[in-house]
NUTOR-695686 format. One record per atom (N, C-alpha, C, O): x, z, y; atom name. Coordinates in nm, 4 decimals. Layout:
! NUTOR-695686
xx:zz:yy:atomo
X:Z:Y:CA .
...
END
This chain:
! NUTOR-695686
xx:zz:yy:atomo
-6.9931:-7.8981:30.1383:N .
-7.0226:-7.9884:30.0589:CA .
-7.0914:-7.9881:29.9119:C .
-7.1209:-7.8893:29.8447:O .
-7.1087:-8.1238:29.8805:N .
-7.2361:-8.1362:29.7629:CA .
-7.1412:-8.1947:29.6735:C .
-7.0380:-8.2517:29.7087:O .
-7.1957:-8.1719:29.5119:N .
-7.1304:-8.2715:29.4223:CA .
-7.2540:-8.3424:29.3753:C .
-7.3597:-8.2793:29.3719:O .
-7.2496:-8.4718:29.3377:N .
-7.3770:-8.5632:29.2981:CA .
-7.2831:-8.5855:29.1649:C .
-7.1652:-8.6196:29.1737:O .
-7.3661:-8.5563:29.0118:N .
-7.3164:-8.6118:28.8968:CA .
-7.4230:-8.6798:28.8880:C .
-7.5337:-8.6471:28.9309:O .
-7.3809:-8.8204:28.8069:N .
-7.4738:-8.9259:28.7375:CA .
-7.4396:-8.9309:28.6342:C .
-7.3210:-8.9392:28.6024:O .
-7.5647:-8.9261:28.5309:N .
-7.5515:-9.0008:28.3847:CA .
-7.6121:-9.1253:28.3749:C .
-7.7309:-9.1466:28.3991:O .
-7.5195:-9.2183:28.3345:N .
-7.5632:-9.3550:28.3413:CA .
-7.5280:-9.4142:28.2191:C .
-7.4470:-9.3679:28.1389:O .
-7.5912:-9.5170:28.2079:N .
-7.5748:-9.6397:28.0654:CA .
-7.4409:-9.6597:28.0900:C .
-7.3965:-9.6687:28.2045:O .
-7.3559:-9.6692:27.9648:N .
-7.2156:-9.7084:27.9869:CA .
-7.1801:-9.8383:28.0305:C .
-7.0757:-9.8659:28.0896:O .
-7.2984:-9.9415:27.9900:N .
-7.2828:-10.0634:28.0625:CA .
-7.2952:-10.0611:28.2308:C .
-7.2453:-10.1523:28.2968:O .
-7.3554:-9.9658:28.2842:N .
-7.3525:-9.9565:28.3884:CA .
-7.2590:-9.8810:28.4818:C .
-7.2820:-9.8739:28.6025:O .
-7.1677:-9.8326:28.4323:N .
-7.0904:-9.7329:28.4881:CA .
-6.9822:-9.8177:28.6062:C .
-6.9512:-9.7673:28.7141:O .
-6.9443:-9.9268:28.5684:N .
-6.8621:-9.9882:28.6494:CA .
-6.9352:-10.0387:28.7637:C .
-6.8848:-10.0383:28.8760:O .
-7.0499:-10.0816:28.7406:N .
-7.1265:-10.1369:28.8535:CA .
-7.1641:-10.0230:28.9769:C .
-7.1803:-10.0442:29.0971:O .
-7.1713:-9.9007:28.9045:N .
-7.2215:-9.7688:28.9950:CA .
-7.0337:-9.7425:29.0368:C .
-7.0273:-9.6546:29.1228:O .
-6.9563:-9.7711:29.0157:N .
-6.8118:-9.7071:29.0697:CA .
-6.7980:-9.8296:29.1665:C .
-6.7394:-9.8040:29.2717:O .
-6.8404:-9.9540:29.1498:N .
-6.7923:-10.0550:29.2320:CA .
-6.8726:-10.0284:29.3487:C .
-6.8106:-10.0180:29.4546:O .
-7.0329:-10.0114:29.3519:N .
-7.1246:-9.9722:29.4524:CA .
-7.0237:-9.8375:29.5285:C .
-6.9604:-9.8519:29.6331:O .
-7.0288:-9.7220:29.4544:N .
-6.9627:-9.6180:29.5320:CA .
-6.8148:-9.6577:29.6470:C .
-6.8041:-9.6228:29.7645:O .
-6.7261:-9.7310:29.5734:N .
-6.6191:-9.7642:29.6446:CA .
-6.6497:-9.8885:29.7550:C .
-6.5810:-9.9044:29.8558:O .
-6.7508:-9.9634:29.7229:N .
-6.7890:-10.0312:29.8778:CA .
-6.8943:-9.9400:29.9398:C .
-6.9688:-9.9936:30.0218:O .
-6.9079:-9.8424:29.9200:N .
-6.9886:-9.7632:30.0267:CA .
-6.8844:-9.6816:30.0952:C .
-6.9068:-9.6314:30.2054:O .
-6.7851:-9.6690:30.0403:N .
-6.6601:-9.5471:30.1124:CA .
-6.6250:-9.4466:30.0297:C .
-6.5463:-9.3614:30.0710:O .
-6.6839:-9.4386:29.8833:N .
-6.6360:-9.3263:29.8056:CA .
-6.5661:-9.3548:29.7213:C .
-6.6261:-9.3415:29.6147:O .
-6.4384:-9.3984:29.7038:N .
-6.3494:-9.4369:29.6009:CA .
-6.3312:-9.2999:29.4904:C .
-6.3281:-9.3173:29.3686:O .
-6.3203:-9.1653:29.5534:N .
-6.3095:-9.0553:29.4204:CA .
-6.4165:-9.0560:29.3560:C .
-6.5260:-9.0567:29.4123:O .
-6.4043:-9.0561:29.2535:N .
-6.4958:-9.0804:29.1100:CA .
-6.4724:-9.0079:29.0192:C .
-6.3638:-9.0449:28.9745:O .
-6.5156:-8.9094:28.9524:N .
-6.4480:-8.8572:28.8026:CA .
-6.5239:-8.9315:28.6979:C .
-6.6451:-8.9135:28.7101:O .
-6.4944:-9.0006:28.6098:N .
-6.5989:-9.0310:28.4872:CA .
-6.5883:-8.9856:28.3587:C .
-6.4722:-9.0000:28.3203:O .
-6.6518:-8.9420:28.2840:N .
-6.6400:-8.8642:28.1561:CA .
-6.7354:-8.9259:28.0735:C .
-6.8545:-8.9271:28.1048:O .
-6.6849:-8.9865:27.9521:N .
-6.7573:-9.0221:27.8430:CA .
-6.8446:-8.9206:27.7651:C .
-6.7945:-8.8275:27.7020:O .
-7.0113:-8.9492:27.7747:N .
-7.0418:-8.8297:27.7177:CA .
-7.1451:-8.8583:27.6443:C .
-7.1605:-8.9802:27.6514:O .
-7.2585:-8.7912:27.5487:N .
-7.3484:-8.8326:27.4635:CA .
-7.4648:-8.7246:27.4931:C .
-7.4380:-8.6118:27.5344:O .
-7.6121:-8.7745:27.4652:N .
-7.7111:-8.6761:27.4766:CA .
-7.8295:-8.7711:27.4662:C .
-7.8236:-8.8864:27.4235:O .
-7.9429:-8.7047:27.5129:N .
-8.0421:-8.7786:27.5216:CA .
-8.1714:-8.7322:27.6100:C .
-8.1720:-8.6204:27.6615:O .
-8.2245:-8.7761:27.6175:N .
-8.3416:-8.7609:27.7302:CA .
-8.4911:-8.7253:27.6860:C .
-8.5044:-8.6751:27.5744:O .
-8.5937:-8.7451:27.7570:N .
-8.7199:-8.7173:27.7347:CA .
-8.7618:-8.8133:27.5997:C .
-8.8449:-8.7798:27.5153:O .
-8.6874:-8.9355:27.6000:N .
-8.7461:-8.9639:27.4905:CA .
-8.6673:-8.9646:27.3492:C .
-8.6961:-9.0540:27.2695:O .
-8.5749:-8.8745:27.3167:N .
-8.5150:-8.7817:27.2125:CA .
-8.4780:-8.8897:27.1142:C .
-8.5099:-8.9106:26.9972:O .
-8.3844:-8.9638:27.2179:N .
-8.2782:-9.0801:27.0979:CA .
-8.3633:-9.2281:27.0920:C .
-8.4572:-9.2687:27.1606:O .
-8.3080:-9.2741:27.0088:N .
-8.3867:-9.4203:27.0139:CA .
-8.3851:-9.4281:26.8196:C .
-8.3087:-9.3572:26.7542:O .
-8.4743:-9.5175:26.7615:N .
-8.5079:-9.5385:26.6617:CA .
-8.5201:-9.7055:26.6445:C .
-8.6153:-9.7693:26.6896:O .
-8.3942:-9.7719:26.5632:N .
-8.3481:-9.8901:26.5248:CA .
-8.4320:-9.8784:26.3537:C .
-8.3749:-9.8104:26.2685:O .
-8.5330:-9.9317:26.3269:N .
-8.5780:-9.9326:26.1559:CA .
-8.5820:-9.7713:26.1128:C .
-8.6375:-9.6763:26.1679:O .
-8.5048:-9.7786:25.9979:N .
-8.5344:-9.6130:25.9132:CA .
-8.4161:-9.5352:26.0099:C .
-8.4235:-9.4124:26.0154:O .
-8.3161:-9.5984:26.0800:N .
-8.2331:-9.5224:26.1663:CA .
-8.2856:-9.4322:26.2746:C .
-8.3739:-9.4887:26.3392:O .
-8.2571:-9.3007:26.3180:N .
-8.2657:-9.2586:26.4523:CA .
-8.1439:-9.2112:26.4947:C .
-8.0691:-9.1470:26.4210:O .
-8.1144:-9.2447:26.6330:N .
-7.9905:-9.1930:26.7087:CA .
-8.0116:-9.0954:26.7546:C .
-8.0703:-9.1151:26.8610:O .
-7.9950:-8.9758:26.7327:N .
-8.0507:-8.8608:26.8236:CA .
-7.9780:-8.8674:26.9292:C .
-8.0402:-8.8525:27.0343:O .
-7.8370:-8.8893:26.9393:N .
-7.7576:-8.8774:27.0571:CA .
-7.7132:-9.0242:27.1087:C .
-7.6642:-9.0959:27.0214:O .
-7.7222:-9.0700:27.2183:N .
-7.6897:-9.1933:27.2806:CA .
-7.5672:-9.1785:27.3997:C .
-7.5607:-9.0857:27.4803:O .
-7.4743:-9.2906:27.3906:N .
-7.3647:-9.2911:27.4476:CA .
-7.4056:-9.2797:27.5982:C .
-7.5122:-9.3280:27.6362:O .
-7.3289:-9.2218:27.6752:N .
-7.3616:-9.2399:27.8571:CA .
-7.2172:-9.1915:27.8978:C .
-7.1194:-9.1512:27.8348:O .
-7.2501:-9.2158:28.0470:N .
-7.1128:-9.1810:28.1238:CA .
-7.1206:-9.0783:28.2371:C .
-7.1810:-9.1050:28.3410:O .
-7.0831:-9.0060:28.2248:N .
-7.1107:-8.9074:28.3685:CA .
-7.0059:-8.9308:28.4790:C .
-6.8870:-8.9024:28.4642:O .
-7.0602:-8.9868:28.5951:N .
-6.9882:-8.9642:28.7088:CA .
-7.0359:-8.8979:28.8206:C .
-7.1489:-8.9031:28.8691:O .
-6.8833:-8.7988:28.8775:N .
-6.9170:-8.6835:28.9745:CA .
-6.8724:-8.7469:29.0850:C .
-6.8122:-8.8525:29.0654:O .
-6.8842:-8.7152:29.1801:N .
-6.8371:-8.7486:29.3263:CA .
-6.8652:-8.6259:29.4213:C .
-6.9818:-8.5871:29.4272:O .
-6.7817:-8.5697:29.4865:N .
-6.8131:-8.4534:29.6042:CA .
-6.8000:-8.5178:29.7366:C .
-6.7030:-8.5918:29.7527:O .
-6.8956:-8.4980:29.8480:N .
-6.9460:-8.5498:29.9230:CA .
-6.9714:-8.4257:30.0605:C .
-7.0093:-8.3097:30.0445:O .
-6.9429:-8.4822:30.1710:N .
-7.0162:-8.3926:30.3145:CA .
-7.1455:-8.4142:30.2640:C .
-7.1943:-8.5111:30.2057:O .
-7.1985:-8.2894:30.3024:N .
-7.3637:-8.2568:30.2889:CA .
-7.4700:-8.3986:30.3226:C .
-7.5582:-8.4599:30.2624:O .
-7.4013:-8.4059:30.4560:N .
-7.4898:-8.5041:30.5137:CA .
-7.4749:-8.6437:30.4617:C .
-7.5547:-8.7332:30.4896:O .
-7.3561:-8.6613:30.3750:N .
-7.3683:-8.8215:30.3382:CA .
-7.4729:-8.8269:30.1692:C .
-7.4992:-8.9303:30.1078:O .
-7.5132:-8.6892:30.1299:N .
-7.5626:-8.6900:30.0056:CA .
-7.6726:-8.8062:29.9548:C .
-7.6783:-8.8733:29.8517:O .
-7.7623:-8.7988:30.0814:N .
-7.8744:-8.9263:30.0269:CA .
-7.7937:-9.0689:30.0426:C .
-7.8337:-9.1556:29.9649:O .
-7.7083:-9.0994:30.1126:N .
-7.6522:-9.2418:30.1019:CA .
-7.6150:-9.2514:29.9681:C .
-7.6490:-9.3475:29.8991:O .
-7.5228:-9.1246:29.9106:N .
-7.4586:-9.1771:29.7729:CA .
-7.5650:-9.1824:29.6748:C .
-7.5485:-9.2634:29.5837:O .
-7.6878:-9.1015:29.6744:N .
-7.7744:-9.0747:29.5736:CA .
-7.8570:-9.1941:29.5788:C .
-7.9337:-9.2268:29.4882:O .
-7.8325:-9.2841:29.7297:N .
-7.9300:-9.4160:29.6830:CA .
-7.8545:-9.5204:29.6286:C .
-7.9089:-9.6034:29.5559:O .
-7.7235:-9.5263:29.6581:N .
-7.6052:-9.6103:29.5885:CA .
-7.6249:-9.5943:29.4499:C .
-7.6639:-9.6966:29.3937:O .
-7.6120:-9.5143:29.3927:N .
-7.6265:-9.4688:29.2440:CA .
-7.7490:-9.5554:29.2135:C .
-7.7487:-9.6638:29.1552:O .
-7.8553:-9.4876:29.2638:N .
-8.0082:-9.5122:29.2359:CA .
-8.0037:-9.6773:29.2113:C .
-8.0467:-9.7226:29.1052:O .
-7.9611:-9.7462:29.2925:N .
-7.9718:-9.8733:29.3026:CA .
-7.8753:-9.9639:29.2296:C .
-7.9170:-10.0732:29.1913:O .
-7.7457:-9.9272:29.2061:N .
-7.6876:-9.9882:29.1099:CA .
-7.6876:-9.9568:28.9864:C .
-7.6543:-10.0456:28.9079:O .
-7.7275:-9.8113:28.9275:N .
-7.7653:-9.7866:28.7707:CA .
-7.8870:-9.8200:28.7264:C .
-7.9037:-9.8091:28.6049:O .
-7.9906:-9.8635:28.8016:N .
-8.1222:-9.8996:28.7553:CA .
-8.1122:-10.0283:28.6647:C .
-8.0415:-10.1215:28.7032:O .
-8.1750:-10.0356:28.5555:N .
-8.1728:-10.1498:28.4759:CA .
-8.3246:-10.2301:28.5277:C .
-8.4392:-10.1855:28.5337:O .
-8.2817:-10.3343:28.5528:N .
-8.3937:-10.4476:28.5794:CA .
-8.4931:-10.4129:28.7187:C .
-8.4723:-10.3101:28.7831:O .
-8.5633:-10.4749:28.7434:N .
-8.6627:-10.4406:28.8902:CA .
-8.6894:-10.2794:28.8833:C .
-8.6207:-10.2038:28.9519:O .
-8.7717:-10.2403:28.8147:N .
-8.8357:-10.1148:28.7981:CA .
-8.7665:-10.0057:28.7113:C .
-8.8129:-9.8918:28.7090:O .
-8.6397:-10.0446:28.6297:N .
-8.5886:-9.9306:28.5690:CA .
-8.6473:-9.9216:28.4210:C .
-8.7429:-9.9894:28.3834:O .
-8.5849:-9.8383:28.3485:N .
-8.6203:-9.8150:28.2051:CA .
-8.5828:-9.7001:28.1669:C .
-8.4905:-9.6472:28.2289:O .
-8.6516:-9.6224:28.0413:N .
-8.6403:-9.5194:27.9836:CA .
-8.4571:-9.5326:27.9573:C .
-8.4000:-9.6402:27.9401:O .
-8.4073:-9.4346:27.9589:N .
-8.2615:-9.4215:27.9249:CA .
-8.1716:-9.4547:28.0688:C .
-8.0528:-9.4299:28.0480:O .
-8.1913:-9.4934:28.1783:N .
-8.1252:-9.5076:28.2906:CA .
-8.0370:-9.4481:28.3192:C .
-7.9207:-9.4853:28.3346:O .
-8.1016:-9.3049:28.3346:N .
-8.0108:-9.1625:28.3457:CA .
-8.0733:-9.0908:28.4513:C .
-8.1841:-9.1144:28.4993:O .
-7.9899:-8.9973:28.4849:N .
-8.0465:-8.8723:28.5644:CA .
-7.9244:-8.8785:28.6835:C .
-7.8189:-8.9389:28.6640:O .
-7.9581:-8.8009:28.8194:N .
-7.9000:-8.7598:28.8826:CA .
-7.9055:-8.6083:28.9294:C .
-8.0101:-8.5607:28.9736:O .
-7.7823:-8.5304:28.9174:N .
-7.7943:-8.4174:28.9579:CA .
-7.7334:-8.3655:29.0888:C .
-7.6181:-8.4076:29.0986:O .
-7.7611:-8.3068:29.1686:N .
-7.6941:-8.2711:29.3186:CA .
-7.7015:-8.1122:29.2999:C .
-7.8059:-8.0532:29.2721:O .
-7.5548:-8.0397:29.3221:N .
-7.5516:-7.9260:29.3658:CA .
-7.4566:-7.9113:29.4720:C .
-7.3776:-7.9988:29.5075:O .
-7.4696:-7.7796:29.5285:N .
-7.3629:-7.7095:29.6049:CA .
-7.2042:-7.6943:29.5716:C .
-7.1705:-7.6588:29.4587:O .
-7.1266:-7.7164:29.6524:N .
-6.9801:-7.7102:29.5853:CA .
-6.9629:-7.5867:29.6916:C .
-7.0143:-7.5903:29.8034:O .
-6.8788:-7.4688:29.6398:N .
-6.8692:-7.3748:29.7511:CA .
-6.7369:-7.3541:29.7609:C .
-6.7092:-7.2435:29.8074:O .
-6.6067:-7.4518:29.7212:N .
-6.5129:-7.4345:29.7552:CA .
-6.4098:-7.5715:29.6863:C .
-6.4537:-7.6155:29.5801:O .
-6.2923:-7.6321:29.7344:N .
-6.2302:-7.7182:29.6825:CA .
-6.0911:-7.6937:29.7345:C .
-6.0533:-7.6512:29.8436:O .
-6.0213:-7.7339:29.6215:N .
-5.8784:-7.7144:29.6315:CA .
-5.8148:-7.7945:29.5916:C .
-5.8439:-7.8295:29.4772:O .
-5.6948:-7.8677:29.6601:N .
-5.5836:-7.9642:29.6198:CA .
-5.4655:-7.9242:29.5554:C .
-5.3682:-7.8982:29.6262:O .
-5.4554:-7.9131:29.4097:N .
-5.3533:-7.8435:29.3236:CA .
-5.2463:-7.8716:29.3675:C .
-5.1734:-7.7733:29.3809:O .
-5.1964:-7.9817:29.4016:N .
-5.0641:-8.0370:29.4438:CA .
-4.9914:-7.9694:29.5694:C .
-4.8703:-7.9530:29.5837:O .
-5.0848:-7.9376:29.6485:N .
-5.0442:-7.8881:29.7498:CA .
-5.1081:-7.7391:29.7641:C .
-5.0643:-7.6533:29.8408:O .
-5.2129:-7.7243:29.6816:N .
-5.2622:-7.5546:29.6856:CA .
-5.2978:-7.5110:29.7980:C .
-5.2803:-7.3941:29.8325:O .
-5.3785:-7.6426:29.9034:N .
-5.4577:-7.5991:30.0133:CA .
-5.5875:-7.6369:29.9902:C .
-5.6145:-7.7317:29.9165:O .
-5.6971:-7.5495:30.0653:N .
-5.8372:-7.5369:30.0802:CA .
-5.8677:-7.6338:30.1412:C .
-5.8049:-7.6446:30.2465:O .
-5.9614:-7.7369:30.1149:N .
-6.0212:-7.8178:30.1737:CA .
-6.1574:-7.7697:30.2395:C .
-6.2281:-7.6840:30.1866:O .
-6.1885:-7.8331:30.3610:N .
-6.3080:-7.7808:30.4355:CA .
-6.4323:-7.8672:30.4045:C .
-6.5407:-7.8403:30.4562:O .
END
């Protein structure tokens, strides 16, 4: 199994979650986060905002469905036709084990 974590603009979060739902991936964890990327925050006049609000969406999928999920996120999280700085990042990592807490069962 694979965990896909996407850091996206807050205003794009609902759109990404809807795209995942329509693609058949309703199980998503959403966390409000703050941080900065290569742009090192944003300057508005004399004020520098070092950390910007973002949302992290996490979804666990079978290995063979990873590319489909990544493409759904890329297409729905991008601002404008070409995208822009601050649109976010996607991180993909292996998941060794998954357990359902209510039943205590290990999932395949």
